[in-house]
FITI-959346 format. One record per residue (C-alpha): x, y, z; residue in three letters. Coordinates in steps of 0.1 Angstrom, whole numbers, plus 5000, padded with zeros to 4 digits. Example, Ala and Ser with C-alpha at 12.3 -4.5 7.8 and 13.67 -1.06 7.14 Angstrom:
REM residues 2
512349555078ALA;513749895071SER;
REM end
This chain:
REM residues 717
513950934866MET;517450774865ASN;519050864898ASN;522550804883THR;522351094858ILE;525351284871PHE;524651624857ASN;521551684879LEU;521851964903ARG;518951854924VAL;518251484932SER;514551384934PRO;512751354966VAL;510951014969ASN;507451014983ILE;505650684989ALA;501850674991ILE;500650355008ILE;497150284995GLY;495750354961GLY;492050414969GLY;490450754967PHE;492550914994SER;495950794980GLY;495050864944SER;493951214953LEU;497151294972VAL;499151164942ALA;497051374917ALA;497651684937ASN;501351624939LEU;501551564902LEU;499551874894ARG;501552114915HIS;505151974918ALA;507752174899THR;511052044915THR;512351684910PRO;510051434926LEU;509451064924SER;505950944936ILE;505550574943LYS;501850464948LEU;501650124965ILE;498449934961GLU;497949564963ARG;495049554939ASN;495549584902SER;493349894900GLU;493850224917VAL;491350494925GLY;488550264936ARG;489150114970GLY;486149944987VAL;483850234981ALA;484150274943TYR;485249914935GLY;481749774936THR;480649614903PRO;476949654913VAL;475449934891ASP;472650014916CYS;475250104942HIS;474950484940LEU;476850774955LEU;475350904987ASN;476051264975VAL;474851424943PRO;477251464914ALA;477451844918GLY;479151804952LYS;481651534943MET;484451714925SER;487851584934ALA;489051944938PHE;487452204960ALA;488652484939ASP;487052334907GLU;483452254919PRO;482352144884ASN;485351914877HIS;483351594881PHE;480251724862LEU;482451834833ASN;484151494832TRP;480751314832LEU;479551534803HIS;482751464784SER;482651084789ASN;479150974778GLY;477051094807HIS;475551404792GLU;472151354809GLN;473651384844VAL;472851694863THR;474251844895ALA;471451664915SER;471951324900THR;473251034922PHE;475550844898VAL;476750484902PRO;479850454925ARG;481550244898ARG;481450554875VAL;482950764902TYR;485850514904GLY;486350564866ASP;486550944873TYR;489150904900VAL;491250684877GLN;490950934849ALA;491851224872THR;494951054883LEU;495850964847LYS;495351324835ALA;497551454864ALA;500251204854GLN;500151304817ASP;500351674825ASN;503051654852ALA;506251844850SER;509051664832ALA;511051614863ASN;508151464882VAL;507851084879GLN;504950854890PHE;505350484896GLU;502550224903ARG;503749944926ILE;501349654928VAL;502249524962ASP;501449554999GLU;503349745025ALA;503949525055ILE;506449725076ALA;507950065080ILE;511350155095GLU;512350525100THR;515950655099LYS;517350995107SER;516651125072SER;514550865054SER;511950595057THR;512250235046ILE;509050065034ILE;509149685033TYR;506749515008LEU;505249165009SER;507249074977SER;510549134995GLY;511149464978GLN;512249764999CYS;511750134992LEU;513850405006ASP;511850735007VAL;512051075023GLN;508251095030LYS;505450845033ALA;501650895033VAL;499450625049LEU;496350635028ALA;495050325045LEU;491350385040GLY;488950145058ASN;489749815074PHE;487149535075PRO;484549545102ALA;484849345134ILE;482349075141LEU;480249105173PRO;481348845198LYS;478348615197PRO;478948575159ILE;482748555158ALA;482848185168SER;480448065141LEU;481547865111ASN;482748095083LYS;480247935058GLN;477448115077TYR;479248455083VAL;480348695055LYS;481749045054ASP;479449275034ALA;482249385010TRP;483649035003SER;483048924967SER;481048614979HIS;478948795005ALA;475648724987ILE;476648444964ALA;475148094963ASP;471848184980LEU;468548004976ASN;465248184972SER;463948035005GLU;466948135025ASP;466748395053ALA;469548645059ILE;470548845089LEU;472349175084LEU;474249315113ILE;473849685111GLY;471149905097THR;473250185081GLY;474650265047LEU;476349925043THR;473049745051MET;471349965024ALA;473949864998ASP;473549495007THR;469749505004VAL;469949684971VAL;472449424957ALA;470249134970LEU;467149284953ARG;469049334921GLN;470048974919GLN;466448864925GLY;466748734960PHE;463248644973GLN;464048535009GLY;463648715042LYS;466148985051ILE;466449065088HIS;468549365099ALA;469549455135VAL;471449725152SER;471449865188ARG;469150155179HIS;467450005148GLY;467750335129LEU;467650335091MET;469350595069PRO;467250895058TYR;466850995022ARG;468251305005HIS;465851584996LYS;466351904978SER;466452195003THR;467252565004MET;470552655020PRO;470152725057TYR;472153005073PRO;474952935098ALA;473652935133PHE;476552795154ILE;479653005162ASP;482652785172VAL;483953045196GLU;480753075216THR;479352725211ALA;478752515242PRO;481552285252LYS;479251995260THR;477451735239ALA;474151815257ARG;474552195251GLY;475252145213LEU;472351905210LEU;470052165227HIS;471152435202ILE;470552205172VAL;467152085184ARG;466152445190GLN;467152545155GLU;465352245140LEU;462052355157ARG;462452705144SER;463152585109ALA;460252345108LEU;457952615121SER;458952825091GLN;458252535067GLY;461952465061GLN;463252105059ASP;465451975088TRP;468151865063ARG;469152225057GLY;469852265094VAL;472051965096ILE;473852065064ASP;474552405079ALA;476652245107ILE;478852075081ARG;481452355077PRO;482152375114VAL;481752015125THR;485451935128GLN;486052255148GLN;483152185171LEU;484351835177TRP;487851955186GLN;486552205211THR;484751925231LEU;486651785260PRO;487451415259LEU;484551315283PRO;482151515262GLU;483351345230GLN;482751005247LYS;479251115258ARG;478451215222PHE;479550875209LEU;477450695235ARG;474250895232HIS;474151095200VAL;476350915174LYS;473650685160ALA;471150965155TYR;473751195140TRP;474850925115GLU;471350865100VAL;470551235097HIS;473951345084ARG;474851055061HIS;471751015039ARG;470950795009ILE;469750864974ALA;466050874967GLU;466350564944GLU;467950364972ILE;465350474997ALA;462650354974GLN;464250014972VAL;464349985010LEU;460750115013ASP;459549844988ALA;461449575006ALA;459849675040MET;456349725025GLU;456449375010SER;457549225043GLY;460849105029GLN;462949345050LEU;462449365087ILE;464649565110HIS;465149545147TYR;466549755175ALA;468349535199GLY;471549335208ARG;472548995197ILE;472648775228GLN;473748435214SER;474048225183CYS;473347855180GLN;474847685150GLN;472547415135LEU;472947165107GLU;471647405080ASN;471647745096GLY;471947945127VAL;469448045155ASN;470148405165VAL;468748535198LYS;468148915199ILE;467149115230CYS;464649375218ASP;465749735228ARG;462249845237GLY;460549545254THR;463749355265HIS;462049045252LYS;464048785233ASP;463548745195ILE;464848425179VAL;465648425142LEU;466548125121ARG;468848235093VAL;471048065067ASN;473548345064ARG;474848645085ILE;476348935068ILE;478349185088ASN;477349535078CYS;478649725109THR;480949945089GLY;484649995089ALA;486949905119ASN;488950205128CYS;490050085163ASP;493850055157TYR;494249875190ARG;492349575175ARG;493549575139LEU;495249265127GLN;497449405099HIS;501249365096PRO;501849735087LEU;499849855117VAL;501649605139ALA;505049735126SER;504050095134LEU;502850005169GLN;505949795176GLU;508250085167GLN;506050335186ARG;505550535155LEU;501750575161ILE;499550645190ARG;496050505190ALA;493450775196ASN;491950755231SER;488450725216LEU;489450395199SER;488950575166MET;491950595144GLY;495350735155ILE;496451075168ASP;497651315141THR;498951675140ALA;496951945123ALA;498951885090ASN;498251515090GLY;501651405105ALA;501551095126LEU;502051155164ILE;504150885179ASP;503850705213ALA;505850985229ASP;503651255216GLY;506051385189LYS;504751475154ALA;506651295126SER;508451485099GLU;508251185075MET;504950995081LEU;501551145073TYR;497951025069THR;494451135059LEU;490851015059GLY;489650745083THR;492750725105PRO;492051085116ARG;488551005127LYS;489151045164GLY;490751385160ASN;488351525134LEU;485151315136TRP;483951405101GLU;486851285079THR;485551005056THR;483451185029ALA;484751334997VAL;484551705007PRO;486751645038GLU;489251405021ILE;489751634991ARG;490651925014LEU;493051695034GLN;494651565002ALA;495251904988ALA;496652045021SER;498851735026LEU;500251764990ALA;501152124997GLN;502752025030GLU;504851765012LEU;505752004983LEU;507152255009LYS;509651985018SER;510751964982LEU;511552334981ASN;513552305013VAL;515352004998HIS;516052194965ALA;517352504984ASN;519652285005ALA;521152134973VAL;521552474957GLU;523652574987ARG;525852274982ASN;526352214945LEU;528651924951SER;525751714963PHE;524151524935THR;523251174948LEU;522651044982ARG;525750814989LYS;525450695024PRO;528450535041VAL;528550155039MET;530849865049LEU;532149685018PHE;534449375018ARG;535649174988GLN;536348804997LEU;538048554974PHE;537748174969ASP;541048054953LYS;539747724939GLU;536947884918SER;538348234916SER;535048354929THR;534648694946TYR;532048704974THR;530949044985TYR;530049145021LEU;527949465023ILE;526649605055ALA;525049915070ASP;527250035099PRO;524350185118GLU;521949885119THR;524749625117LYS;522749435091THR;524649265063ALA;524249085029ILE;526548835012LEU;526548824974VAL;527648504956ASP;528748304986SER;530847984983VAL;530047665002LEU;533647595011GLU;534047945025GLN;531147955049VAL;533347935080GLU;535348225067ARG;532248435061ASP;530848355096LEU;534148465112LYS;534148795093VAL;530548855103LEU;531448785139GLN;534549005139GLN;532549295125LEU;529649235148ASP;527149205119LEU;523849025115THR;523448845082LEU;520048935067ARG;520348815031TYR;522348585009CYS;521948714974LEU;522948544940GLU;523748704907THR;522748384889HIS;522848004891ILE;526547934892HIS;528147644873ALA;531647654888ASP;530947644926HIS;528147554950ILE;526747844968THR;526947865006GLY;523448015009THR;521547715023ASP;524347645048ARG;524448015059LEU;520648025061ARG;520547725085SER;523247885107LEU;522148245108THR;518448255098GLY;519148485068CYS;516948485038LEU;517948325004ALA;517348574976VAL;517748454940VAL;516848604906PRO;513348554894GLU;512848304865ASN;516048124875SER;514347784880ALA;515647794916ALA;513647634944ILE;513747664982PHE;514448044979ALA;512848275005ASP;512548564980GLN;512948624943TYR;514248954929ILE;513749104895GLY;514849394873ASP;514449724892GLY;513749564926ASN;515549704956ILE;516949544987LEU;517449785015GLN;519849745045LEU;519450065065GLY;521150335045SER;522450075019VAL;520350044988GLN;520949754963ILE;519149784930ARG;518849484907ALA;519649534870ILE;518649254845ALA;521749154826THR;520848834807PRO;523248664784GLY;525548454806HIS;522348294819THR;518848394810ASN;518048514845SER;521348694854HIS;521249014875LEU;523849274883ALA;523449484915TYR;524149854918LEU;524949944954VAL;524350304966ASN;524750414930ASP;528550374933THR;529550004935HIS;528349774906LEU;528449394913LEU;528549264877THR;528448894884GLY;529448704852ASP;528048964829ALA;531149184829LEU;534649094841PHE;537649314843ILE;538849294807GLY;536349024798GLY;532848874803CYS;531148554812GLY;530648284786ARG;527348234768THR;527347874756ASP;525247704783PHE;522347764808GLN;520247944781ASN;523148184774GLY;522748434746ASP;525648644733ALA;523448904717GLY;521448944749ALA;524748984769LEU;526049254745TYR;522749444748ASP;522749424786ALA;526349534790VAL;526249814765THR;522749944771GLN;522449894809LYS;525849894824LEU;527950114801PHE;525350394804VAL;526150424841LEU;528550704853PRO;532150624842GLU;533350644878ASP;531050364889THR;533150094904LEU;533049754888VAL;533249444910TYR;533049114891PRO;532148764903ALA;535448624891HIS;538948724882ASP;541648484872TYR;544648734872GLN;544348884907GLY;542549204896ARG;540049324922THR;538249634908VAL;537749844877SER;535350124866THR;532750154839ILE;534850404821GLY;537850174820GLU;535749874807GLU;534150084780LYS;537550194767ARG;539749884773TRP;537649574776ASN;538649364745PRO;535349184744ARG;533449504739PHE;535649804730ALA;535449874693GLY;533249574686ARG;529849574669THR;527049344682ARG;527649094654ASN;531349084660GLN;530749024697PHE;528348734689ILE;530848574665GLU;533648604691GLN;531548454719MET;530348164696ASN;533948064689ASN;535548054723LEU;535447674725ASN;535947664762LEU;535847344783PRO;532847304806GLN;533447414842PRO;534647124863LYS;531847134888LYS;528947204865ILE;527246874869LEU;527046904907GLU;527047284910ALA;524047364888VAL;521547114904PRO;522647224939ALA;522447594932ASN;519047544917GLN;518147444953GLN;520047744969CYS;523047524976GLY;521147244992ARG;523346924988VAL;522646564997LEU;524946425023LEU;525846065027ALA;523446045057LEU;520546115034ASP;521045785017TYR;521145575049GLN;518045375060ILE;
REM end
């Protein structure tokens, strides 16, 4: 949606979803399905594919879902949604009890998101951003998301669909050479193995099962050792009759021991009646989260110490096909599992000796292995995570780590709770980050409910936003206050623009001039501003930029147009990218023609810095630096002249003392464009016969290095 369309009564709310795995994709799909008021959804995912994440991104066909297809619908109110999709997409043989490959489920999630996008309301837009969020900054009414590419997004709401972080290595293993230690979900975890090699898997749960299955599929013949503290292996699924509810949340014991006693009692009763234990465990599923939340903190910790391992293997079971592979591996002697703790590791020339203290006998077991694969599961201890986004949230006290070292604290609606205990109105999450609060929160049935509820929570804010606008019809676009200064260099007739956010006191200089660096520093000092960026509209031929000099004096970042053949830049910016300075938003608009990489910049939808693409009553020349008159005509008429007519025009040069114009004035009175066809414009530009700029031979090479110039000292020996 073009935010500058001036006949809108309601401006769109921007919602960013950080993470494009199952959780993030499902939130986006629910928003797209149900939104009716103006909405812009930005899904940020560093991988090229969405909807897969770690779980459904595996290329191994024998990695199956741990839940049958009939229970894997993305929408709780459409239980056959997944089955219907399977039957319509070449999987007619699948039944409700089939365990399909996880790769196929990833296809389903992608298709579900695509269908939601195709059928969304006309005023709801969806944008995929292939990038990684590395920091978040909250303001009074919006949130700024900084991406690794240098782009910034200014949004009203943000969802942290962060999924699972890589597992932490046990201490005795952490110091080993990385050639011997791999993460189970890395692409090279089981690559380059010899048939006589021996492998140690750390963990005996679901990730271990996946690794063994993948090893067997690729024909690995060596020994597979697996160790965990309890040595428990996952149980297999089995068809069972539904078991009636037997625990009432209101009257249930408030201790781990009391709950365990009730479950064991029910298991004995069920078995005595010839019923399978699986039905009893499944009957707890609907109330698991409520039971967890009624336990006092000491009892939750007691559960984690004494019951967790047993709950995991009974609750999270594997498909019969996977269980058969594990059984065959153990029966052949290839797979051996141990209950114990790793005491030490000794790195040898061609392998590692691992000493394990056996849980039952307390005797030492020494294994000689060629590779160790970490299968301990996801790391959800936010105190120990090494990720820039999490570090940013912690630094700003926007999150509070859960006291169980599992995830972060959240409100009932998924809102983040900050370090002071206050629930956010802008930041939300779902899935694994809520594990400490909810315990059961990582499987599809839980995540699909959270995604649907969170989407409804966000859509409520859209209605509030729309109602507020209806009460104030004069409000069409968010136009925050900014500090704007136009500075002039007489020798080159160059305008430098100083733009700053008064609240954060951060500033940006556009098209600086080397000879005016002292002037610019003085203005910054007088206004008590911190220079964050030096930004260029293009590679200038008539003056040397002050960017490199300003960068060395202030620590600011040099930002230049992409594809400009410039080196030594800190960041590159392209068409549609946004630089954010607090409440100030600067959007790049590709306007090639004067040079092939030229950009104009629209500031807060009101001030247009046109560089050399459009002057007051003129435009930049097109006869050097890969200039193209036709491209310039297209850029100005199709990208700039479509902006609202009251948009202010601030050029990079003026030779008659004029300072500002408007889009409306230039459309009507600019002699280069007004009343001229494209061919007439090209003919005019090709016959200007202008002399070359005086400084072109020194300016262009220097500006291709961000203004870095050689001093006499550089030639001295």
